C-alpha positions as CSV (number, residue, x, y, z in Angstrom):
1,X,76.8,-114.4,7.6
2,X,78.5,-115.1,4.4
3,X,79.9,-112.1,2.5
4,X,78.9,-111.4,-1.0
5,X,82.6,-111.8,-2.1
6,X,82.6,-115.4,-0.8
7,X,79.2,-116.0,-2.4
8,X,80.2,-114.8,-5.7
9,X,83.9,-116.0,-5.6
10,X,83.4,-118.8,-8.2
11,X,81.5,-116.5,-10.6
12,X,84.1,-113.7,-10.2
13,X,86.8,-116.2,-11.0
14,X,85.0,-117.0,-14.2
15,X,83.9,-113.5,-15.1
16,X,86.3,-111.0,-13.4
17,X,85.6,-108.2,-11.0
18,X,84.6,-105.7,-13.7
19,X,81.9,-107.8,-15.1
20,X,80.5,-108.8,-11.6
21,X,80.3,-105.1,-10.8
22,X,78.2,-104.6,-13.9
23,X,75.9,-107.6,-13.1
24,X,75.5,-106.4,-9.5
25,X,74.3,-102.8,-10.9
26,X,71.6,-104.2,-13.3
27,X,68.0,-103.9,-12.5
28,X,65.6,-106.8,-13.6
29,X,62.0,-107.4,-13.6
30,X,60.4,-110.7,-14.3
31,X,56.6,-111.1,-15.0
32,X,55.5,-114.5,-13.9
33,X,57.4,-116.7,-11.5
34,X,56.0,-120.1,-12.4
35,X,58.0,-122.9,-13.8
36,X,60.0,-120.8,-16.0
37,X,60.3,-117.4,-14.1
38,X,61.0,-118.9,-10.7
39,X,64.2,-120.8,-12.0
40,X,65.2,-117.7,-13.9
41,X,65.1,-115.5,-10.9
42,X,67.2,-118.0,-8.8
43,X,69.8,-118.1,-11.5
44,X,70.0,-114.4,-11.7
45,X,70.4,-114.0,-8.0
46,X,73.1,-116.8,-7.9
47,X,74.9,-114.9,-10.8
48,X,75.2,-111.6,-8.9
49,X,71.9,-109.7,-9.8
50,X,71.1,-107.6,-6.7
51,X,68.1,-105.7,-7.9
52,X,65.3,-107.9,-9.0
53,X,61.6,-107.3,-9.1
54,X,59.2,-110.5,-9.3
55,X,55.6,-110.2,-10.6
56,X,52.9,-112.7,-10.0
57,X,49.5,-112.8,-8.6
58,X,49.1,-116.4,-7.8
59,X,49.5,-118.6,-4.6
60,X,51.4,-121.8,-4.5
61,X,49.1,-124.9,-5.2
62,X,50.0,-128.4,-5.0
63,X,50.1,-128.9,-8.8
64,X,53.0,-126.4,-8.7
65,X,55.1,-128.6,-6.8
66,X,56.5,-130.8,-9.7
67,X,58.1,-127.9,-11.5
68,X,58.3,-124.4,-9.6
69,X,61.4,-123.6,-7.5
70,X,59.6,-122.2,-4.4
71,X,56.8,-124.6,-4.6
72,X,56.9,-127.4,-2.0
73,X,54.3,-129.2,0.3
74,X,55.4,-126.7,3.1
75,X,54.7,-123.6,0.8
76,X,51.4,-124.7,-0.6
77,X,48.8,-121.7,-0.1
78,X,51.6,-119.0,0.1
79,X,51.9,-116.2,-2.0
80,X,54.2,-117.2,-4.9
81,X,56.3,-113.9,-5.0
82,X,56.7,-114.0,-1.1
83,X,57.8,-117.5,-1.0
84,X,60.3,-117.1,-3.8
85,X,61.6,-113.8,-2.2
86,X,62.5,-115.7,0.9
87,X,64.2,-118.4,-1.1
88,X,66.1,-115.8,-2.9
89,X,67.3,-113.7,0.3
90,X,68.4,-117.0,1.8
91,X,70.8,-117.2,-1.1
92,X,72.0,-113.4,-1.0
93,X,70.6,-111.5,2.1
94,X,72.0,-108.2,0.5
95,X,70.0,-108.6,-2.6
96,X,67.1,-106.1,-3.0
97,X,64.3,-108.3,-4.0
98,X,60.9,-106.5,-4.7
99,X,58.0,-108.9,-4.6
100,X,54.7,-107.8,-6.3
101,X,51.5,-109.8,-5.9
102,X,50.0,-108.5,-9.1
103,X,49.2,-109.4,-12.5
104,X,50.2,-107.5,-15.8
105,X,47.3,-106.8,-17.7
106,X,45.8,-103.7,-19.8
107,X,44.3,-102.5,-16.5
108,X,47.7,-102.6,-14.4
109,X,50.4,-102.2,-17.2
110,X,50.9,-98.4,-16.6
111,X,51.6,-99.2,-12.9
112,X,54.9,-100.7,-14.0
113,X,57.8,-98.5,-14.9
114,X,59.3,-100.5,-17.4
115,X,61.8,-97.8,-18.3
116,X,63.4,-98.2,-14.9
117,X,64.8,-101.6,-15.6
118,X,67.7,-102.8,-17.6
119,X,66.1,-106.2,-18.3
120,X,62.5,-107.1,-18.8
121,X,61.7,-110.8,-18.7
122,X,58.5,-112.1,-20.0
123,X,57.4,-115.6,-18.4
124,X,53.6,-114.8,-18.7
125,X,51.1,-117.6,-19.7
126,X,48.2,-115.4,-20.7
127,X,48.3,-114.8,-24.4
128,X,46.7,-111.3,-24.3
129,X,48.8,-110.2,-21.4
130,X,51.9,-111.7,-23.0
131,X,51.2,-109.9,-26.2
132,X,50.6,-106.5,-24.4
133,X,54.0,-106.8,-22.5
134,X,55.8,-107.7,-25.8
135,X,54.4,-104.6,-27.4
136,X,55.1,-102.3,-24.4
137,X,58.6,-103.7,-23.7
138,X,59.7,-103.3,-27.3
139,X,58.4,-99.8,-27.7
140,X,60.8,-98.4,-25.1
141,X,63.3,-96.0,-26.8
142,X,66.6,-94.8,-25.2
143,X,66.4,-91.4,-23.6
144,X,69.3,-89.1,-24.9
145,X,70.9,-92.1,-26.4
146,X,72.3,-93.2,-23.0
147,X,69.9,-95.9,-21.8
148,X,69.1,-99.2,-23.5
149,X,66.6,-101.8,-22.4
150,X,66.8,-105.6,-23.1
151,X,63.6,-107.7,-23.5
152,X,63.7,-111.7,-23.4
153,X,60.6,-113.9,-23.7
154,X,59.7,-117.4,-23.0
155,X,57.6,-119.3,-25.2
156,X,55.6,-122.3,-24.1
157,X,57.4,-124.9,-22.0
158,X,54.5,-127.4,-21.6
159,X,54.3,-130.6,-23.6
160,X,58.2,-130.9,-23.8
161,X,60.5,-133.6,-22.7
162,X,63.7,-133.5,-24.8
163,X,66.0,-130.8,-23.3
164,X,68.1,-130.9,-26.6
165,X,65.5,-129.2,-28.5
166,X,65.3,-126.0,-26.4
167,X,66.7,-123.2,-28.4
168,X,67.2,-119.3,-28.6
169,X,66.2,-117.4,-31.6
170,X,64.5,-114.1,-32.6
171,X,60.9,-114.0,-32.2
172,X,59.8,-114.0,-35.9
173,X,62.2,-117.0,-36.6
174,X,60.7,-119.3,-33.9
175,X,59.5,-122.5,-35.4
176,X,57.2,-125.2,-34.1
177,X,55.9,-123.4,-31.1
178,X,52.1,-122.9,-30.9
179,X,52.4,-120.0,-28.4
180,X,54.6,-118.0,-30.8
181,X,52.3,-118.8,-33.7
182,X,49.4,-117.4,-31.7
183,X,51.2,-114.3,-30.7
184,X,52.1,-113.6,-34.3
185,X,48.5,-114.1,-35.4
186,X,47.4,-111.8,-32.8
187,X,49.9,-109.1,-33.8
188,X,48.7,-109.4,-37.4
189,X,44.9,-109.4,-36.7
190,X,45.4,-106.3,-34.3
191,X,47.7,-104.6,-36.8
192,X,50.0,-104.0,-33.9
193,X,53.6,-105.2,-34.1
194,X,56.7,-105.3,-31.6
195,X,58.8,-102.3,-32.6
196,X,62.1,-104.0,-32.2
197,X,63.4,-107.6,-32.6
198,X,63.7,-109.5,-29.3
199,X,65.2,-113.1,-28.4
200,X,62.9,-115.9,-27.3
201,X,63.7,-119.4,-25.4
202,X,61.4,-122.0,-27.1
203,X,61.4,-125.7,-28.2
204,X,59.9,-127.2,-31.4
205,X,59.0,-130.3,-29.5
206,X,55.3,-130.9,-29.1
207,X,54.0,-133.9,-27.2
208,X,50.6,-135.0,-26.2
209,X,49.1,-135.4,-22.8
210,X,49.1,-139.2,-22.0
211,X,47.5,-138.9,-18.6
212,X,44.2,-137.6,-17.3
213,X,44.2,-134.4,-15.4
214,X,43.8,-134.6,-11.5
215,X,40.9,-133.0,-9.9
216,X,43.3,-130.5,-8.3
217,X,44.8,-129.5,-11.8
218,X,44.0,-126.2,-13.5
219,X,41.4,-126.1,-16.3
220,X,42.9,-127.1,-19.6
221,X,46.3,-127.6,-18.2
222,X,48.9,-129.2,-20.1
223,X,51.7,-131.5,-18.8
224,X,54.9,-130.1,-17.7
225,X,58.1,-131.3,-16.2
226,X,60.9,-129.6,-14.0
227,X,64.0,-130.0,-16.2
228,X,62.2,-128.3,-19.1
229,X,61.0,-125.3,-17.2
230,X,64.1,-124.9,-15.4
231,X,66.2,-124.9,-18.7
232,X,63.9,-122.2,-20.1
233,X,64.5,-120.3,-17.0
234,X,68.1,-120.7,-17.0
235,X,68.6,-119.8,-20.6
236,X,66.6,-116.7,-20.0
237,X,69.0,-115.9,-17.0
238,X,72.0,-116.8,-19.2
239,X,70.8,-114.1,-21.9
240,X,70.9,-111.5,-19.1
241,X,74.2,-112.2,-17.7
242,X,75.7,-112.6,-21.2
243,X,74.3,-109.2,-22.1
244,X,75.4,-107.6,-18.9
245,X,79.0,-108.4,-19.2
246,X,79.5,-107.4,-22.9
């Protein structure tokens, strides 16, 4: 079996031993492992993250195959987090991958000990659930001044095609993204706001669907393509790695 030293030799060559040790010690949780979250998870594990929790309630369906890492014609019907865990452990068998077939909602939010993670990644599609995670993750405060949590969020990756328009900025500075606009509107209507700033991956591109949805497609689904969702996920992973080695 390949050793971790061999697996991460090229990353250590770039970053150094001390940085790789810090990366290996970080605990990360990803909410949503679809088109964005699945690629984020793979990139993190390939970069040396050993403690990763992945959260998603869905099973792989045929319409996921065009863009989700673990979705193939052979995994259709499998629990997404289980299929992804198997994939991640094939990369690093020593990684500690916790797969939770759950959904983050107002009813389940308290079951997640967010404060036990160094990094919280939001790749949730549902507006209300995403808004709640943002509020909870940004409300965490250091205990005794020794602990800091980082929170990164993905805005909408659907209806995009141009990879050069994908960017990273602070949430309130995101422009041209309907999901960010809807979140800001919800925060203002509810009178509840994120308690600290956080970075988002987004694109200001907005195309229109040109084809008709198939019979197998989700209700009101929008078109998506792999290179866009993957770049969103890779950029989220990049934010974690950059922060971890500072």
